[in-house]
Every structure is written in C-alpha cells, then in structure tokens.
Residue, then its C-alpha position, 0 to 999 in steps of 0.5 A: m774782533f782780532r784774529k792775529l795779535l803780534v807781541p814783541m818780546d824782550f822778556s822785560a816786565a813791560a813786555l810780559e805785561a803786554c803778553r798777559i794782556a794779549t793772552e786775555l784778548a786771544q782767549s776771549g776772541g779766539a785770536t792767534l798770538w804771534l810772539l816776536k823776539i828780535i836780536e838787535p845787531s850790536q856795535e861789537t859785531l857790526n864794526l869788526e876790524p877787517m883784519m881781525a884774526l879768524g879765531a876772534q871772528q869764529m868766537f863772535h859767530d859762536l856767541d851769536e849762535q848761542l844767543l840765537d839758540a837761547n832766544h829760541t829756547r826761551l821764546d818756545a818755552l813761553a809759547q808752550t805755556l800759552r799753548d798749554q792754555g789752549i792759545p794758538v801761538e806762532t813764534t819768530v826770532a829775528r835779527g835786526h832793528p826792532q821798530d822796523l821788524v815789528c812794523r814789517l812783520a805786522e804788515d806782512q803777516g796781516v796782524d790785527l793788533i800789536v800789543m807791546g810794552s813800553r820801557g818808559l825811558g822818559a822824555f830825555k832818554q827818548l830824545f837821544l835813544g828813540s822809542v821803539s813803541n813810539y815809532v811802531l805807534q806811528h808807523a804800524s799798519c794796524p792798531v797798536l796797544i802799548t802797555r807799562a809794567p805793573g807798578s810803573e809810574p806814569l811819565n810826566 
C-alpha cells in the first residue's frame, strides 16, 4: 500500500512513537522509511550584528557545525537500528522551517504517507506558536498520520 514513509524526527516522545508506528507499517508493507531531522534557524544566528567580531562569527559557525554533526550522528544511529531490523531507511538532515521542509520533501520525494508526532501544545499555545503537525496536515500533498506520545492526554 505505502512505498515511502516520511518520519520527521525531533527525538521527542511523540516523534519516537511516530517512528515506531511507521516502522510497523514499513515492516508489514515493505516500505522505505525516510527519517528527516530539521534544524530550525535560531534567532541568535539569524540576527547577528553586522559589526560582530570575526571571532564570534567563527564561534557561531563552529557551534552550528557541531549541532549539524550531532544530529547526523543521532539520526544515523536510529537509521542503523532500523536497518538491522531489515527496514530500508533513508535519512536527511536539513536546515529550515519544519512545516515547509516536511511538505516540500514529501512532494519532491514522492512520499506516500507522512507519519509524525504532535507535541500537544494545546489551543492557547497553538494560537501563538502554531503547530507544525497542523500545518503539514493542511498542506501536505499526501496523507498524514499524526501520533501522540504514549500516555499523553487528549486535548480538550
């Protein structure tokens, strides 16, 4: 039924549950999992003072590279665990805004299903912060399965 499943991964309990469910779907249907880790731009790095000392710029660049390397390592470790179970896995680490990148990668790669966790922000926080899962649900070019962390309470 599904050939390619996209799993956005922030390593939260909800994302790990989404990965568990996607793994079961992949095992039962022979699908490939595509794990996506997105590094969001931070205000600190987006608003660097134009006159900032070169040393500080180099420090931010070095920290950014360390963050990128750490995320590759963590995602690759998860991918290897899944491969050891016989599941074909692709990985991508990208920089940008999660809602846009999830939808774009799903469309560009011909993804059949996005399986993602919801952090369960609640209505008030979603009003101000938005919801990546809600955005993806509304804008993705394929079906979306949204999961919650085990033991999380339903939103009222």
